[in-house]
C-alpha positions as CSV (number, residue, x, y, z in Angstrom):
1,M,0.0,0.0,0.0
2,S,1.3,3.3,-0.9
3,I,2.1,6.3,1.4
4,R,-0.7,8.2,-0.2
5,S,-3.2,5.5,0.5
6,H,-2.0,5.3,4.1
7,S,-2.6,9.1,4.4
8,K,-6.2,8.6,3.4
9,F,-6.8,5.4,5.5
10,V,-5.3,6.6,8.8
11,P,-7.6,9.7,9.3
12,T,-10.7,7.5,8.4
13,L,-9.7,5.0,11.0
14,L,-9.1,7.6,13.7
15,L,-12.4,9.1,13.1
16,A,-14.2,5.8,13.4
17,A,-12.3,5.0,16.7
18,A,-13.3,8.4,18.1
19,G,-16.9,7.6,17.3
20,L,-16.8,4.2,19.0
21,L,-15.1,5.8,22.1
22,G,-17.7,8.5,22.3
23,S,-20.5,5.9,22.1
24,A,-18.8,3.9,24.8
25,A,-18.4,6.9,27.1
26,A,-21.9,7.8,26.8
27,A,-23.4,4.4,27.4
28,P,-23.4,3.1,31.1
29,A,-20.8,0.5,31.9
30,Q,-22.0,-3.2,31.6
31,E,-20.7,-6.4,33.0
32,P,-19.7,-9.1,30.5
33,V,-22.4,-11.5,29.8
34,A,-22.4,-15.0,28.2
35,T,-23.3,-15.1,24.6
36,G,-26.6,-16.9,25.0
37,V,-27.7,-14.3,27.7
38,R,-26.8,-11.5,25.4
39,D,-28.7,-12.9,22.7
40,E,-31.9,-13.2,25.0
41,R,-31.4,-9.5,26.0
42,L,-31.2,-8.5,22.4
43,A,-34.3,-10.2,21.6
44,S,-36.3,-8.6,24.5
45,A,-35.1,-5.4,23.5
46,A,-36.3,-6.0,19.9
47,L,-39.8,-6.9,21.3
48,A,-39.9,-3.7,23.4
49,G,-40.3,-1.7,20.1
50,S,-39.7,2.0,20.7
51,E,-39.8,2.0,24.4
52,E,-36.4,3.3,25.6
53,P,-34.8,3.4,29.0
54,P,-34.5,6.9,30.5
55,A,-31.3,8.6,29.8
56,P,-28.7,8.4,32.7
57,W,-28.6,12.1,32.8
58,A,-32.2,12.6,33.3
59,A,-33.0,14.8,36.6
60,A,-34.8,13.0,39.5
61,A,-38.0,14.7,40.8
62,P,-37.1,17.4,43.4
63,V,-38.0,16.5,47.1
64,Q,-40.5,18.8,48.6
65,P,-39.3,20.9,51.8
66,G,-40.2,18.8,54.9
67,A,-41.0,15.7,52.9
68,T,-38.0,13.8,53.3
69,T,-38.4,10.1,52.1
70,G,-38.9,7.7,55.1
71,S,-38.8,10.4,57.7
72,P,-41.3,10.5,60.4
73,L,-41.0,14.2,60.5
74,S,-42.5,14.4,56.8
75,D,-46.1,15.2,58.0
76,R,-47.5,18.5,56.8
77,L,-50.2,18.8,59.2
78,Q,-50.9,17.4,62.7
79,I,-54.1,17.8,64.5
80,D,-54.5,16.9,68.2
81,A,-57.7,16.8,70.2
82,G,-58.7,15.4,73.6
83,Y,-59.4,15.5,77.3
84,F,-57.7,18.0,79.8
85,G,-57.8,17.1,83.5
86,I,-57.0,20.4,85.2
87,D,-55.8,21.2,88.7
88,S,-56.4,25.1,88.9
89,E,-55.8,28.0,91.2
90,T,-57.2,31.4,90.5
91,T,-56.6,34.6,92.6
92,L,-58.1,37.7,91.2
93,R,-58.4,41.5,92.3
94,Y,-61.1,43.8,91.1
95,D,-61.5,47.2,92.4
96,G,-60.1,46.4,95.8
97,P,-57.0,47.0,97.7
98,Q,-53.7,45.1,96.9
99,G,-53.2,42.1,99.3
100,G,-55.4,40.8,102.1
101,S,-59.2,41.7,101.7
102,G,-58.6,42.8,98.0
103,E,-57.2,39.3,96.8
104,V,-59.9,36.8,96.4
105,N,-58.9,33.2,95.9
106,F,-61.7,31.5,94.2
107,E,-60.9,28.1,95.2
108,E,-60.5,28.8,99.0
109,D,-62.6,31.9,99.4
110,L,-65.5,30.9,97.2
111,G,-65.5,27.1,97.2
112,V,-65.0,26.8,93.6
113,N,-63.5,23.1,92.8
114,P,-59.9,23.3,91.7
115,D,-60.4,20.1,89.7
116,A,-62.1,20.4,86.4
117,S,-62.1,18.9,83.0
118,T,-62.4,20.3,79.5
119,L,-61.7,19.8,75.9
120,W,-58.7,21.2,74.0
121,L,-57.6,21.3,70.4
122,D,-54.1,21.8,68.8
123,A,-52.9,22.0,65.2
124,T,-49.4,22.2,63.8
125,L,-48.6,23.1,60.2
126,R,-45.3,22.4,58.9
127,L,-44.5,25.3,56.4
128,G,-41.2,24.0,55.4
129,R,-38.4,21.7,56.5
130,R,-37.4,23.9,59.3
131,H,-40.6,25.9,59.9
132,Q,-43.7,25.3,61.8
133,L,-46.9,27.2,63.0
134,K,-48.7,25.8,65.9
135,V,-52.2,27.0,67.0
136,S,-53.8,25.8,70.3
137,W,-57.2,26.5,72.0
138,T,-58.4,25.8,75.5
139,R,-61.7,26.7,77.2
140,L,-62.5,26.2,80.9
141,D,-65.8,27.2,82.7
142,R,-66.5,26.7,86.4
143,E,-69.3,27.5,88.7
144,R,-70.1,27.1,92.6
145,S,-73.3,27.9,94.0
146,Q,-74.7,28.4,97.5
147,F,-71.3,28.7,99.3
148,T,-71.1,30.5,102.7
149,L,-68.4,33.0,102.8
150,G,-65.7,32.2,105.6
151,R,-64.2,35.7,105.6
152,S,-64.9,39.3,104.3
153,F,-63.3,40.6,101.0
154,T,-63.6,43.6,98.7
155,W,-64.7,42.8,95.0
156,G,-65.9,45.4,92.5
157,G,-65.7,48.1,95.1
158,E,-68.1,46.3,97.5
159,T,-67.5,44.5,100.7
160,Y,-68.6,40.9,100.6
161,S,-69.1,40.1,104.4
162,A,-68.5,36.7,105.9
163,G,-71.8,35.0,106.3
164,L,-73.3,35.8,102.9
165,E,-74.3,33.0,100.5
166,A,-72.6,33.4,97.3
167,T,-72.7,32.0,93.8
168,T,-69.4,32.3,91.7
169,T,-68.9,32.0,88.0
170,T,-65.6,32.1,86.1
171,G,-64.5,31.3,82.6
172,T,-61.3,31.3,80.6
173,D,-60.5,31.0,76.9
174,I,-56.8,30.7,75.9
175,L,-55.8,31.0,72.3
176,G,-52.2,30.6,71.3
177,A,-50.1,30.7,68.1
178,Y,-46.5,29.8,68.1
179,Y,-43.9,29.9,65.3
180,R,-41.0,27.2,65.5
181,F,-37.8,27.1,63.9
182,A,-35.7,23.8,63.7
183,L,-32.2,25.0,64.5
184,Y,-31.1,21.4,64.2
185,R,-33.0,18.8,62.3
186,N,-32.4,15.3,61.0
187,D,-35.0,12.6,59.7
188,R,-35.9,11.7,63.5
189,F,-35.0,14.7,65.7
190,E,-35.5,18.5,65.8
191,V,-35.0,21.2,68.2
192,G,-35.0,24.9,68.1
193,P,-36.5,28.2,69.3
194,A,-40.0,29.2,69.4
195,I,-41.9,32.4,69.8
196,G,-45.6,32.7,70.7
197,L,-48.5,35.3,70.5
198,G,-52.0,34.8,71.9
199,Y,-55.0,36.2,73.5
200,L,-56.6,35.5,76.9
201,W,-60.3,36.0,77.8
202,L,-61.2,36.1,81.5
203,D,-64.6,36.6,83.1
204,A,-65.4,36.3,86.8
205,G,-68.7,37.2,88.8
206,I,-69.6,36.9,92.4
207,R,-73.4,37.1,93.4
208,A,-74.1,37.1,97.1
209,S,-77.0,37.7,99.4
210,G,-78.0,37.1,103.0
211,T,-78.2,38.7,106.5
212,V,-75.2,39.9,108.4
213,S,-74.8,41.5,111.7
214,G,-73.1,44.9,112.2
215,P,-72.6,47.6,114.7
216,A,-76.1,48.8,113.8
217,G,-77.7,45.4,114.0
218,S,-78.7,42.9,111.3
219,E,-78.6,43.9,107.7
220,T,-79.9,42.2,104.7
221,R,-77.6,42.6,101.6
222,S,-77.6,41.7,97.9
223,L,-74.4,42.1,95.8
224,D,-73.8,41.1,92.2
225,E,-70.5,42.4,90.7
226,S,-68.7,40.9,87.6
227,A,-65.8,41.9,85.4
228,T,-64.1,40.7,82.3
229,L,-60.5,40.8,81.1
230,G,-59.1,40.6,77.5
231,S,-55.3,40.5,77.3
232,A,-52.9,40.0,74.6
233,T,-50.1,37.4,75.5
234,G,-46.8,36.2,74.3
235,A,-43.7,34.2,75.2
236,I,-40.4,32.9,73.9
237,G,-38.6,29.6,74.4
238,G,-37.9,26.4,72.6
239,Y,-39.3,22.8,71.5
240,T,-38.0,19.5,70.5
241,N,-39.7,16.5,68.6
242,A,-38.0,13.1,68.8
243,W,-39.2,10.0,67.0
244,L,-37.7,7.0,69.0
245,T,-39.3,4.6,66.4
246,N,-41.5,5.0,63.3
247,R,-44.5,4.9,65.7
248,L,-43.2,6.5,69.0
249,V,-42.5,10.2,69.4
250,L,-41.6,12.5,72.3
251,R,-42.6,16.1,72.3
252,A,-41.6,18.9,74.6
253,D,-41.7,22.8,74.7
254,Y,-41.3,25.5,77.1
255,L,-42.1,29.3,76.6
256,Y,-41.9,32.2,79.1
257,I,-42.2,36.0,79.2
258,K,-42.4,38.7,81.8
259,V,-43.0,42.4,81.1
260,S,-43.9,45.5,82.8
261,P,-46.6,47.6,81.0
262,D,-47.8,50.9,82.5
263,G,-46.5,50.3,86.0
264,S,-48.0,46.8,86.2
265,E,-46.2,43.4,85.8
266,A,-47.4,40.6,83.4
267,S,-45.9,37.1,82.9
268,V,-46.9,33.9,81.1
269,T,-45.3,30.4,81.6
270,D,-46.4,27.8,79.1
271,W,-44.9,24.2,78.9
272,R,-45.5,20.7,78.2
273,I,-44.0,17.2,77.9
274,G,-45.5,14.2,76.4
275,A,-45.4,11.2,74.1
276,G,-47.6,9.7,71.2
277,Y,-47.8,6.4,69.7
278,Y,-49.3,6.0,66.1
279,F,-51.1,3.0,65.3
280,T,-51.1,3.7,61.6
281,R,-49.3,6.2,59.6
282,H,-52.0,8.9,60.0
283,V,-53.7,8.0,63.4
284,G,-52.4,7.8,66.9
285,A,-52.9,8.6,70.5
286,G,-50.9,10.4,73.1
287,V,-50.6,11.6,76.8
288,Q,-48.7,14.8,77.9
289,Y,-48.5,16.9,81.1
290,K,-49.5,20.7,80.4
291,Y,-48.7,23.7,82.6
292,Y,-50.0,27.3,82.0
293,A,-49.8,30.2,84.3
294,Y,-50.9,33.8,83.7
295,S,-50.3,36.7,85.8
296,Y,-51.3,40.4,85.7
297,D,-50.5,42.4,88.7
298,R,-52.0,45.8,88.1
299,D,-51.1,49.1,89.6
300,A,-52.4,49.6,93.1
301,F,-54.7,52.4,91.8
302,D,-56.0,50.5,88.9
303,S,-59.5,49.3,89.5
304,R,-59.6,46.7,86.4
305,L,-59.6,43.1,86.7
306,G,-56.2,41.5,87.4
307,G,-54.6,38.7,89.3
308,Q,-53.1,35.2,88.6
309,L,-54.4,31.9,87.2
310,R,-52.9,28.6,87.0
311,Y,-53.8,25.4,85.1
312,D,-51.9,22.3,85.0
313,G,-52.6,18.6,84.6
314,F,-52.6,15.6,82.1
315,Q,-54.1,15.7,78.6
316,V,-55.1,12.5,76.9
317,F,-55.6,13.0,73.2
318,A,-56.2,11.5,69.6
319,S,-53.6,12.7,67.1
320,F,-54.0,12.8,63.3
321,L,-51.2,13.2,60.7
322,F,-51.7,14.5,57.3
């Protein structure tokens, strides 16, 4: 073969080799197979017609925030509802002196049962992988009738004398909204800060009547004074969720704040610790201990309703994940 023929043949051979190398680089590596197996695979490919396997460079579908595959923390919405067995203590002041006769303890002075039960509702929405919004609501109404006062006190600017027969009503609604940020998070555990805003509605009334003795002799009296309080609340703290297994989870949070508006002093303490067990991926049950305390100590010359209330006890609930 002449040199001229070689000069034409070599470039052609190099181009063919380059084409083969490019095809080999684009195709995924395969293990050597026996001739018979290879023939069967070729026949199957021929029967498949125009169906082609996806290209190796095709992009996978993106994982949505907060929806990690196989993670118990992938729920978007959690709703809890159940029974709250409450031990309570309520001490209020309404247009009376600070301390002594101006402070009325509803359990001790008015015979209101400290033990009560009510329903409560919580909802937690996962906004993203690290962001949550939690909303909670609790309502408690209590009443005690025909209780004979054991001591005198001032309520609503009136003196309720010992010996009068009193009927007492009190009601509380607590609404809270909390934002949570997972400072640290993996598939089974998250922990981070939380900040809460809310509102508290409180009403209290004391109606009393009877005959009492005084320096001028016996006197028949009838009193009926009531007051309401609406107060914005807020607190800061932290929270944690820990899935010990795919069915068992431990949860806890703690929030607190203390402020001094207009010469008064207000504080909120709100915490809980509990566990939940899920019978299926979406339905479970749980138990937790809940503590809530609110205090609004108004200025001595402020005649509006103020004081302290505390609720704590165990909550048993059903839990739903979506």
